[in-house]
N, C-alpha and C positions, 0 to 999 in steps of 0.2 A: 879346691876341695881336698886334694891329696894332703894338704896341711892338716886336715882334721881326720881323714880316714886313710888307713894305711893299706887298703887293698882296692883294686880297681872295680871289683864287683859291687862292693858297698858304695863306692863313689858313684857308680852308674845308677844304683837304686835311688840314692839321695838326689842326684842331679835331676832324674825324672820327676821327683817329688816337688822340686822347686818350680819347674816350668808349668805355666798354665793357670795358676791361681794365687792371688795374694792371701787367700784364706787357707794357707797350708798348715797352720798350727791351731789345733783345737785344744782347749784346756778343760780338765775336770778337777776335782778336789785334790787328787794326788798324782794325776798323769797328764802328760801332753801327748796328744795323738797326732802324728805327722803322716798324712796321707795313708792311713791304715796301719801305720807302725806305731806302737805304744811305747812311750818312754816314761819312766818314773821321774818325778820331779826330784832334783838334787836335794832340795831342802827337806823333803820327806825322808829320803834315805839317810841324810846326815843326822836327822833327829833320832831315827831308830838306832843308828850306829852308836850315837852318844848314850842313849838309854841303855842299850845292852852292854856296852863297854863299862859304864859306871856300875851296873848291877854285878858284872863279873869281877871287876877289880876292886870295888869298894865294899861289896857285900859278901859275895860267895867265897872268893879265894881267901880273904883275911879270916873268915870264920874257921875254915878248915886248917889254915896254917896255925892259928892260935890254939885250937882244941884237938885237932885230928892227928897230930904226929906223936907217936909213942917214942919219946926221946930216951926213955929208960930201957925198954925191952927191944925196940925196933919194930918196924911195921907201922900200922896205923890203928887209931882208936876211932871206931865208927858208930858206936852206940852213944850218940850225943843228944841231950835234951835241948829244949828251946834255947836256953842260955849257953849252950856248949858244955855243960857239965856232963861228965861220963857216968852212965848208969849201968854199964856192963863192959867187960873187957875181952870177951871172946872175939876171935878174929876169923871172919868168914871169907873164904878164898875168893869168891866173886868180888866182894867189895874191896878187899885188899889189893888185888891185881888191877881192878878198875882205877884205883887211886894211883898206882904205879903208872898206868897208861896216861891218866889225866895230867899229872904233874909233868911228865915228859912231853906230852903233846902241847901243853901250854908253853913250855920252854922253847919248842921248835916253831910253833905256829902263832904265838901271841907276843911273848916278850922273853928274851933270853936272860931270865933271872936265875943266877947260879944256884940259889938255895932250892928252887923248884926241882932242878935236876938232881940235887943231892937227896931231896925227899924221895924221889923216884928210885934212885940207886939203892938207898938204904932199905927201902921196901923190897926191892928185888932180892937183895942179899938175904934178908930175913926169911923171905918166903921160899926161896930155893933151898936154903939150909934146913928149914923146919917143915916145909909144906909138901915136899916131894916124896912120894912113896917109892918103894924099891923098884916097882915096874915102870917108873917114869911118869905115872899119873899123879894127880894132886889131890890131897885130902880136901874134904868139903869145909872143915873148920879146925882151928887150933885154939888152944887157950892163950892167954896173954904172953906166956913165956915161950910159946911155940910148940907145945906138945899137942899132937893130933888128938882131937876129941870126936870127930865124925869122919867115917870112912870115905874113900874117894868114889862115892856112888854116882856123882853127878858130872855129866860130860861138860857142863859149862865152866867148871873150874879151869879146864884146859883152854877153853875159848878165851878167857880173860888173861891167862898166862901168855897166849899168843899176842894179844893186843898190847899188854904191858911191855913184853920183851921187844916186840917189833918197834914200838915207839922209842924205847931206849936205844935201840940200834940206830934208828934214824937220827937221834940226838947226839950220839957219841961215836958211831961207827966202830964200836968195840965188838969183836967177833963173838964173845960169850953171849951177848944178847941175841944175836942172830941165831946162834946155835940153839938157844933155849926156845926161841920162837918157832923154829922149824921142828924141833922135837915135840913141842906141845901141839903144833898143827897136825903132825903125823898121828899123834895119839888121838886127837879129836876126830879126824877122818876115820880112823880105825874103829872108833866107837859109835859112829853115827847110826848104824843099823841095830845096835844093841847098847843104847846109851848108859843104862844102869848096870850092865854086865851081871856079875854074880849077886848084886844087891837088888835085882828086880824081884819084887814081892808078888807079882801076879802069878796065878796058877795057869797051867797049860790051856784050860778051857776058856780063859778070858779072851775076848775078841782082840785080835792083833790090830794095832793102829800105826799109822805113820804120824808122828807129831810134827807140827809146823816149826817149833822153836829151833831144833838143830839145823834145819835147812835155811831158815831165816838168818841165823847167826853165821852160817857158812858164807852167805852172801857178803856179810860185812867183813868177815875175816879175809876173804879174798882180796877185797879192795885195800884193806890195811896192809896185808903182806906185800902186795904189789907196790903200794905207795911208799912203805917204809924200807923194804928190803930190795925192791926192784927186781923181784924174781917172778917167773911165769910158771913155775912147777905145778901150781895148783889150779891153773886156768880151767882145765877140763872138769875137774870135780866141782869147782865153783859154778861153772856154767850149768852143770847138771842140777845143782841146788837152786839156782835162779829159775830154771825152767820148771822145776817142781813147784816152786812158790807161785809163779804167775800162771801156770797152766793146769795144775792139779789142786793145790790148796785153795786157789781162787775159784769160785763157782759162778759161772756166768749167769746161770738161771736165778740163783738166790741173791746175786750181787753182794757176796760176802767172802771173807777169807776164813776158811774153817781152820780150827786149831788141830783137829784130828780127822784123818780120813782113813778109809780102809786100805789094806795093802794092795788091792787091785785098783786104787784111786777112785773108788766110788765113795759116796757119803752115806752116813747112817742117821736118818732123822727119827729113829725110834729110841734113841738113847740120849742121855744128858751129855755125855762126853762127845757124842757124835754131832750134837747141835751146838756145841760150845763155840762162842765167838769172843775173841779178845781184840776189840777195835784198835787198841794201842799197838799191839804187835803188828797187825796188818799195816798200819800207817808207818811205823818205824821201818818195816821191811821195804816200803816203797821208796824211801829216800836212799836206802842201801842200793836198790835196783837202779834208781836214776844215777847214782854215783857210779855204779858198775857200768851202766850204759855209756856214760861219758868217758870213763877211764879206758874202756875196751872198744869204743867206737861201734856201739850197737844201737843206732838210733831207733830201730824198729821197736825197741822195748819202751820207749818214752810214751807213746800214746796209750798203751795198755796200763802202764804204771799210773799215769795221770787219771785215767778212767777209774782205776781201783781206788785211788785217793779220794776222788769225789764221792764214790759210792759209799766208802767206809765212813767218811765224815757225815754224810747224810744219815746213814744207818745208826751211827754211834752217838750222835748229838742228842742230848736231853732237851727236848723242845719245851719242857715246862720250866726247868730250873737252870738250864744252860750247863755247859761242860760235857765231857765225853764219858759215857759209862765205862766202868772197868771191865765187867763181863756181861755178855748177853746171850740169850737163847735165840737161835735163828727163827724159830717159830713163835717166839713170845711166850713160851711155856715157863713154868717156875724154874729158876736156876738154883742148883744145889749149893752153890757158894753163897754164904750169907752176906758177903761184902760185894755182891754183884753190882749194886747201884752206887757204890762209892766213886769218888773222883780223885784220881791219883796224879801227882805232879809229873811223873815220867810220861804218862800217856799224852799229856798236853804238850810237854817238851817235844816229844817225837812228832806229834801231829803238826806242830808249827814248823818243824824242820821239813817235813814232807811238803807242806804248802810253799815254803820259800824255795826249795829246790825246784818244784814244779813251776812256780811263777817265773823264776829266773830263766828257766829253759824255754818256757812256752809263751810267757807274757799273757797268759790267760787270766783275765780280771777276776774270775771266780776264785782262783787260788789266793789272790791278794785279799779279797773280801773275807775269806775264811781265816787268813792270817790275822787280820785286824780283829775279828771276833774272838779268836783263840788267845791272842796276845792280851786283849783287854780282860778276858775272863781270868787268865793265868796270873797276871800282875795284881789284879784286884783280890783274888781269893787265896793264892798260895804264898805270896811274898810276905815276909815278916818285917814290918818297919821298925820294930823295937830292937831285936837282937841280930837282924841280918839273916841271910840265907832264906830258904823257903820251907814252909810246912809241906808235908808229903801227902797227907790224907784228909779228905773232906767227906762229909756225908752227902747224900744226894742234893740237899739244899745248898751246898757250898760252905757249910760250917766246919771248922777245924775239929777233927775227932782225936788226933794225936799231936801232942806238942813237939814230938821228937824232930830233930833235924837229920838224924842218922839212926840206923837200926840194922836189922838183919838183912834188909833189902835196899836200903837207901844209904848212899854215901856220897863221896865227891866224884860224881860221874855224869848222870843224865843231865843235871842242871847246868854244870859248867860246860859240858860238851855242847849242849843246845845253844847256850849263849855265845860260845866261841864260833860254832859253825854258822849260827844265824848272822853274826857280824860278817863272816866271809861271804855269805849269800847276799847280804845287802850290798857289799862292795862289788859283787859280780853282776848286780842288776844294772843294766845300762841306763844312766840318767839321760836327760835331753841333751843331745850333742850341742856343743858350744856354737856350732855354725847356725843351728836353727834358732837359738836364742838371739843371735845377732840378726838373723834374717827377719825375725818377727819385729824387732825394732825398726829395721829398714822398711818393712812393709807398712808399718804404722806411719812412718815418716812420709812415704810415698802417697799414702791415702790423704794425709793432711795437705801435701803439695797439690 
């Protein structure tokens, strides 16, 4: 047994499973259940790994390599139509830094293709040179040449500077990337209680809210900084953000994750913004929380995160047409956003990752069933078989509303990250141990004897 299992506790569990019955292996369509312990069939995992790997390397990466690199001015071109043609050349900081992050992450975690690292480096140089304001914050947008065109009013510009710079440091170990990541992280944390600073347009009598987004992203930044830089400087701040997400923005009574809560942590059901729910945000945040729980050895977070994932999937799923709604009202009242019932690519990308993280950790079949449903919906509705990459926006019925592959909010980030991280999750899901495959054959032989 120790030939198959490298620790005595696991060996003892499996030894007890062998003794007492020749019916120790039970099969379903995708699992083998061994005395109460579920294992995914290797052939199922292999098929999904192949599917996701081919989508990443044959469809998504080549599309952005061919059309998304601004070889003339530097940085990236992210306003791309269905066929990759450019329909605008402005450069939005979120999307630019996300591409820096993604190419560097692919280099370190997928395949060490030198040109990917070069794409990331040139993006970094362009954005630091042109996109950084005098106070160290980052503008929201530049024109193609790098001239600032929108003020640094948005905290999330710094968030993606953190991610891109940290990923480059992990890939190269060059200090300038670490320095930039730390600088941007400090700016982000300093802004979290006043994200828009002097560009806040609300008047004093407007009700003050805590917004979910900055704390959700802080949870992700914490894991990225620790993984890429190996530092613990932000552990306490990140922990505070995590606790706000799971204890304050999550509402146990309504079983939803609120986007806006009052500063005293109560909810406001009398206003549109108080009732506003973004299921995709909540689902994305939960795989951040699960990753944080594993990275920092906080197992008590796992059951709550898994409960939240199940609740948000049930709440957000369109039971008539399929897919997850973009925005919802917790009481089912009219939503002020006209696009509330659309289906977006990133929502489904992040929902799938939350299911895979949860399934790998818990082996709860409900998460795998949700994964299969979401995977089928996503590949059927968003994938473009003609030009590659995915469409981003569908109407409620699942019909494409925008042919673009990149725009002001969509670039080379959510889709490739989801495909890459999903492959990692598939590889982390334990297949049926070799020993039990052999044992099953032996049992059948004994029965015949």
